[in-house]
Each structure stands twice: as structure tokens, then as C-alpha cells.
N, C-alpha and C positions, 0 to 999 in steps of 0.2 A: 136245171139240166134238160128238162123236157122243152122248156121255152127255147133254149139254144138250138136244140135239134129241129124244132119247128122253124126257127129263123133260117137255119142252113138249108132247109128244104124249100122255103118260100122267100127268096131274097128280094122279091119285088115288094114285099110288105114292110121292109125295113124303113123306108121313108115315112110310112104311115105311123109306125110306132115311135119314131123320133119326133115327128111333129105333134103327135098326141101327147107324148111325154113332156115336150116343151110347153104345150098348152096347159097341162096339169100343173107343172111347176109355176107357170105364170099365174094360174088361178089361185095358188097358195101364197105366193110371194107378194102380189100386189095388195091384197088386203092387209098383210103384215106391214107393208110399207105405209099404207094409209094410217094404220093404228099407231105407228111409230112417229110419223112426222106431222100429222094434222091435229091441231089443238082442239078442233071442234068435236073430235071423237074422244069420248071419255071412257076409260076402263077403271082407273083407280080414283075413286071419289074422296078417299080419306086424305091422301098426301097433297093433292092439288085439285081442290074442288072447282076452281074456275081457271082452267088452262088458257082459255081464249083471251084472258086479260094480260097475258105475258107477250102477246103478239104486238110488235111495234107497227106504227102506221106505214112505214116504208118497207116492211118485211113482206115478202111474197111467200104464201104458203100453198100456192097452186102447183100442180104438176107441170102444166104448160102455160107459159105467160105470153100472151099475144102483144101486150103493151108494157114493156119494161120501163119505159119513160114515165109512166103514171106513178109507179112506186118510187122512182128516183126523185120525182117532183115533190113527193110527200115527206122526204127525209127531214126537211127543216121545220115541219109543223110540230107544234107542241101537243102533247097528249091532253085532251080535254079533261078537266076535273069536274065532277058532278057533285 
């Protein structure tokens, strides 16, 4: 209630609060995205101790891919057996 009264009195500060709120939301959601999608980040060591072994050679796990043809060219390669 006090915050809403403050915002009504100072309308010029509204964009500042919106941008700061969006930055805080991004600061929370991006690490959650990384934890969910990247196999090299490990949280649960009991159920899947080696998650990076499930990544195929043609699979892109990066957020931004500058060379998509590189991964498409690796689609036909066999996985090496050691």
C-alpha cells in the first residue's frame, strides 16, 4: 500500500522499477535455465552421475550457436567406444 502511494507520487520512477524488476527476474531465471538444460552442471549425483555422456555428437547444448553447420556435419559420426 505504501509502495503504491509512493509510485503515484513519483511516476517518473516507474520505468526504473520495471527495468530493475526485469533484471532481477532474469538474474533468477537464467541460472535455472542453465541448471535444467546443460549436462555439464550437476546437482543430482545419485540418479545420473555422468550426464555429459548422454549428449550426442550432433547435439548443440549452447545457448547461442554461431556455426550450426558444424553440428549437422557431425550427425553421421559414430560415438567412439573406449
